[in-house]
SEMARLUM-329738 format. One record per residue: x, y, z of N, C-alpha, C in turn; residue in three letters. Coordinates in steps of 0.05 Angstrom, whole numbers, padded with zeros to 5 digits, always signed. Layout:
XYZXYZXYZAla/...
// end
This chain:
-02220-02292-00788-02241-02309-00799-02266-02291-00804Met/-02277-02293-00827-02301-02278-00834-02324-02298-00838Val/-02346-02293-00824-02369-02311-00825-02393-02294-00834Ile/-02409-02305-00851-02434-02291-00859-02457-02305-00844Tyr/-02472-02289-00829-02495-02299-00814-02520-02294-00831Asp/-02530-02314-00844-02553-02312-00861-02579-02305-00846Tyr/-02580-02310-00820-02604-02304-00804-02607-02274-00799Asp/-02585-02259-00798-02587-02231-00790-02594-02213-00813Val/-02583-02211-00836-02557-02220-00845-02535-02200-00838Pro/-02511-02210-00831-02488-02193-00825-02463-02209-00828Glu/-02441-02195-00831-02415-02207-00831-02403-02205-00803Tyr/-02392-02227-00794-02379-02227-00767-02349-02233-00771Asp/-02333-02217-00757-02304-02221-00757-02297-02235-00731Ile/-02287-02259-00733-02281-02276-00710-02251-02281-00708Trp/-02241-02283-00684-02214-02292-00678-02192-02275-00692His/-02196-02249-00693-02176-02232-00704-02157-02224-00681Met/-02132-02230-00685-02113-02224-00663-02085-02218-00675Met/-02070-02203-00660-02042-02197-00667-02025-02206-00644Val/-02004-02220-00650-01986-02230-00629-01976-02206-00612Asp/-01974-02211-00586-01967-02190-00568-01940-02176-00576Glu/-01921-02191-00586-01896-02179-00594-01898-02161-00619Ser/-01920-02162-00633-01923-02146-00657-01944-02124-00654Lys/-01955-02122-00630-01976-02102-00625-01963-02074-00623Gln/-01979-02054-00631-01970-02026-00630-01955-02017-00655Gly/-01956-02033-00676-01942-02026-00701-01962-02021-00724His/-01988-02022-00718-02008-02017-00739-02016-02041-00755Gly/-02006-02065-00747-02014-02089-00762-02044-02096-00759Tyr/-02054-02092-00735-02083-02097-00730-02101-02079-00747Gly/-02094-02053-00748-02109-02034-00764-02108-02042-00793Lys/-02084-02048-00803-02081-02056-00831-02097-02081-00837Glu/-02096-02101-00819-02111-02126-00823-02141-02120-00823Ala/-02150-02104-00805-02179-02098-00804-02188-02083-00829Leu/-02171-02064-00838-02178-02050-00863-02180-02069-00886Asp/-02163-02088-00888-02163-02108-00910-02188-02126-00908Arg/-02195-02134-00884-02218-02151-00880-02243-02136-00888Val/-02245-02111-00880-02269-02094-00887-02270-02090-00918Ile/-02247-02086-00930-02247-02084-00960-02257-02109-00972Asp/-02249-02132-00962-02259-02158-00972-02289-02160-00968Tyr/-02299-02153-00944-02328-02155-00939-02344-02137-00957Ile/-02333-02114-00964-02347-02095-00982-02353-02108-01009Arg/-02338-02129-01017-02344-02143-01042-02368-02161-01040Thr/-02378-02164-01015-02402-02180-01009-02399-02209-01020Lys/-02378-02222-01011-02372-02249-01022-02392-02270-01016Pro/-02407-02267-00994-02426-02288-00986-02455-02279-00987Phe/-02460-02253-00988-02487-02243-00989-02488-02213-00984Gly/-02511-02201-00989-02514-02172-00987-02520-02165-00958Asn/-02504-02147-00947-02508-02137-00920-02491-02112-00916Ser/-02501-02093-00901-02485-02070-00894-02476-02071-00865Ser/-02480-02094-00853-02473-02098-00824-02447-02114-00821Arg/-02430-02105-00803-02406-02120-00796-02405-02120-00765Ile/-02400-02143-00754-02397-02145-00725-02369-02154-00718Ala/-02356-02141-00700-02330-02148-00689-02333-02148-00659Leu/-02329-02170-00646-02332-02171-00617-02305-02175-00604Thr/-02304-02169-00579-02279-02173-00564-02286-02183-00536Cys/-02266-02194-00523-02268-02203-00495-02264-02179-00477Asn/-02283-02172-00461-02280-02148-00445-02258-02151-00424Lys/-02248-02175-00420-02227-02179-00400-02199-02179-00413Tyr/-02197-02174-00439-02171-02171-00452-02156-02149-00438Asn/-02130-02153-00434-02114-02132-00421-02105-02113-00443Ser/-02102-02088-00435-02092-02067-00454-02062-02067-00451Val/-02049-02069-00474-02019-02070-00473-02008-02043-00482Leu/
// end
């Protein structure tokens, strides 16, 4: 999910996840690359900022 925060302004990437059984195959990297390519088209507004957050308690697989 890509959200544009007009107050900052910046693009926020929310709820990006890869199923545990598919992790370690490069799908997350490819998905993130595609999302960033999409954001570069500035579909909602002009900004050079992208935020991607994570839960610090996520386990490393």
